[in-house]
C-alpha positions, -999 to 999 in steps of 0.1 A, spaced: 155 -145 652 177 -165 675 201 -174 646 207 -137 639 224 -119 668 254 -99 680 286 -116 691 316 -96 702 300 -65 688 293 -79 653 260 -92 638 261 -129 630 240 -154 612 246 -186 630 284 -189 631 292 -164 603 296 -126 607 274 -109 582 302 -85 574 322 -114 560 293 -122 536 289 -85 526 326 -84 518 325 -117 500 295 -112 477 287 -75 479 253 -60 485 224 -61 481 223 -98 492 198 -121 509 212 -143 537 193 -174 549 198 -195 580 195 -232 575 191 -237 613 162 -213 614 144 -230 585 148 -264 602 138 -251 636 106 -235 623 96 -267 604 102 -289 634 83 -266 657 53 -268 633 56 -306 628 58 -312 666 28 -289 673 6 -313 652 17 -343 673 -12 -367 677 -28 -358 644 -21 -375 611 -7 -345 593 15 -330 566 33 -297 570 37 -281 536 59 -251 527 43 -224 507 68 -221 478 55 -186 468 72 -173 500 107 -183 490 115 -204 459 152 -207 463 163 -243 455 185 -244 486 157 -233 509 134 -258 493 159 -286 495 164 -279 532 127 -284 539 122 -313 515 150 -332 532 131 -329 565 100 -345 550 80 -313 544 54 -311 516 50 -282 492 21 -259 486 24 -245 450 4 -220 430 20 -222 395 36 -246 371 69 -229 377 66 -236 414 58 -272 406 90 -273 386 111 -258 414 96 -281 440 102 -313 421 137 -302 412 145 -294 448 135 -329 458 99 -327 472 79 -359 469 51 -352 444 28 -372 466 33 -343 492 26 -315 467 -8 -296 468 -16 -272 439 -37 -241 447 -45 -210 427 -76 -196 409 -61 -195 374 -44 -228 367 -39 -232 330 -44 -264 310 -6 -267 307 -2 -264 345 -30 -290 352 -12 -313 327 21 -308 346 5 -316 379 -12 -347 365 21 -358 350 39 -355 384 10 -373 401 7 -347 428 -13 -353 460 -42 -329 453 -54 -301 431 -71 -275 453 -100 -266 429 -114 -231 433 -143 -229 408 -168 -251 389 -150 -241 357 -117 -253 369 -132 -286 380 -146 -291 345 -112 -282 329 -94 -306 352 -118 -334 344 -114 -328 306 -76 -326 309 -73 -358 330 -96 -376 305 -74 -365 276 -44 -383 292 -62 -412 307 -56 -401 343 -77 -394 374 -70 -362 394 -73 -361 431 -93 -329 441 -98 -309 472 -124 -282 471 -111 -248 482 -139 -231 500 -143 -195 510 -157 -193 545 -163 -156 545 -141 -149 575 -119 -118 577 -83 -127 586 -78 -93 602 -45 -88 584 -35 -65 555 -64 -63 529 -40 -74 501 -32 -107 519 -67 -115 532 -82 -142 511 -112 -156 529 -137 -127 526 -169 -131 506 -158 -107 479 -124 -124 475 -114 -141 442 -104 -172 461 -123 -204 467 -159 -216 462 -186 -199 484 -193 -222 513 -230 -223 504 -222 -237 470 -196 -263 480 -218 -293 488 -236 -290 454 -202 -287 436 -189 -318 456 -220 -338 444 -212 -327 408 -176 -337 412 -187 -372 423 -204 -376 389 -173 -367 369 -153 -397 355 -118 -384 358 -117 -365 391 -118 -379 426 -129 -357 454 -106 -365 484 -105 -333 505 -116 -298 516 -92 -268 516 -94 -234 531 -70 -205 534 -82 -171 548 -51 -150 547 -15 -143 557 3 -127 586 -24 -135 611 -16 -124 646 -49 -136 662 -63 -171 663 -100 -162 664 -104 -156 627 -88 -190 618 -108 -209 645 -140 -193 633 -132 -204 597 -125 -239 609 -159 -241 626 -175 -235 593 -153 -256 571 -152 -286 593 -190 -285 595 -188 -288 557 -166 -319 560 -193 -335 582 -220 -326 557 -200 -340 528 -194 -372 546 -231 -375 553 -237 -372 516 -214 -401 509 -182 -383 501 -149 -398 514 -130 -368 527 -94 -380 534 -76 -347 536 -85 -315 554 -62 -285 544 -65 -258 571 -44 -234 551 -16 -213 566 -11 -177 574 4 -179 609 21 -145 615 57 -137 626 71 -109 647 84 -81 625 83 -54 651 64 -57 684 35 -80 674 23 -104 700 21 -135 677 8 -170 688 30 -199 681 23 -232 663 14 -250 696 -12 -224 705 -26 -226 670 -30 -263 670 -44 -265 705 -70 -240 696 -79 -258 664 -75 -294 676 -111 -302 684 -122 -291 649 -93 -308 632 -99 -341 651 -136 -340 641 -127 -344 604 -111 -378 609 -88 -368 580 -52 -362 574 -45 -326 583 -25 -304 559 -12 -270 568 7 -247 543 30 -223 560 54 -201 542 61 -169 561 63 -188 594 91 -211 582 111 -186 561 103 -151 572 126 -149 602 151 -172 586 164 -145 563 178 -110 562 188 -87 533 221 -69 534 224 -34 519 250 -7 519 246 30 524 257 48 492 250 84 502 238 104 532 215 132 523 195 160 540 165 176 522 146 203 542 139 189 576 145 152 566 176 130 567 180 102 542 203 72 541 204 62 504 210 25 501 220 2 472 188 -19 477 154 -6 467 118 -16 462 128 -39 433 149 -59 458 124 -58 487 89 -47 478 71 -52 510 77 -18 526 65 0 495 36 -24 487 23 -30 522 39 -2 542 55 -32 560 79 -28 589 113 -45 588 138 -40 616 171 -24 604 202 -34 622 238 -22 619 265 -49 614 284 -32 642 265 -33 675 279 0 688 266 21 659 247 51 674 211 58 663 197 86 641 162 94 628 161 91 590 145 75 560 162 45 545 155 48 508 167 31 477 180 42 443 148 34 423 132 63 405 99 63 426 89 83 456 75 51 470 110 35 470 118 31 507 128 4 532 120 25 563 105 60 569 109 84 597 124 58 621 152 55 645 179 38 624 216 30 628 236 61 620 255 44 592 283 61 573 286 59 536 299 25 527 285 8 558 263 -22 554 230 -27 572 208 -58 577 171 -56 569 157 -83 591 128 -108 587 132 -107 549 132 -145 542 97 -146 530 83 -125 501 116 -108 498 136 -122 469 105 -140 457 88 -106 449 119 -89 435 121 -76 400 144 -59 374 125 -26 376 148 3 365 169 -24 348 184 -33 381 200 -68 384 186 -88 412 207 -96 443 227 -127 453 213 -152 477 234 -169 504 228 -198 528 245 -202 561 249 -235 579 268 -233 611 302 -217 604 299 -222 566 282 -202 540 276 -205 502 261 -185 474 229 -203 465 219 -178 437 244 -158 418 240 -120 415 225 -111 382 246 -90 358 237 -65 331 238 -92 304 211 -111 323 188 -81 319 185 -86 281 187 -124 280 160 -136 257 154 -102 241 157 -99 203 160 -69 180 140 -78 148 157 -76 114 135 -47 103 152 -25 130 
């Protein structure tokens, strides 16, 4: 995280001390680096040099409008999985002709929205969805561009909850059934088969699983072409991992060079859909220590951020580096826990952490992806503010919620 580092003993994001942001907006708060977002996108875009390609951002990783606008302005596309993400992407300025729509449960309303925006492709994940899309398009006198999402039955070798390419996964069409479904699609009046899509998982730290999946799915492209289908787009998915701790993670150039022979063989425009790689290390969450506590043989730092603000540690037992805002803060061994009424509410357990005093702020690093996006109001806790830094300037890009926001839209019926 080059944009996050110590200068003169203080932790900075680009040209702004994080202590200044903590004082200005309070904690918890998410902080994003515009330069880090731009750098990650450009690194990916340049890695695909020599290939006709489109780098899409997986909106599910971070849907903040400022984050999305930053990437849209660079020419990125958007990978979406809901009607709400479509709304965000269009509002942030993404060209609809660079939007791809995945997900196993698209509703009729969501299909209609995608058709209305004339998005690039619907990544269809079942025969039933294909029929629904054809009927919806016919109702409005439109023709939908379709990519078949196939399941190559390859283990991504990441956390089971974020592996999506196994045979028993809910995602995609089994590879053995894809050609027959493609032939069926060709006979439908209001869909146009234009591509093949795969995505086997997230936070991949080895290239072998992805390369093995590409061997299978690019063979399918060749078979479909031999059957007369014009495959103009090949979506290789995303999932390239980032370094949270001490992982040895391949970079975009290594990824593309390993995959290039298979990608070139398709003769198609290559689409990739990275979320974590672009946003993960572009963000940190600030939290303050409310209390220090000892219970039995354990020491606790009780923070004002909890699992409702950053779910990944509780959900995936995920590691996030914890940094002090003052570089000379000595270490201690403790749990960093939140205020949520759950034993599973923690940000770090049994680790060497900054020995922060009550009132001191800490930075939870690599929190730009699946951080705020997975936050909730559990325990009726307002969600945190979001901030973007650009050089020596910073701005609030999402206001902190207040108690009134927690009951917005709720109604007490007259009979009560």
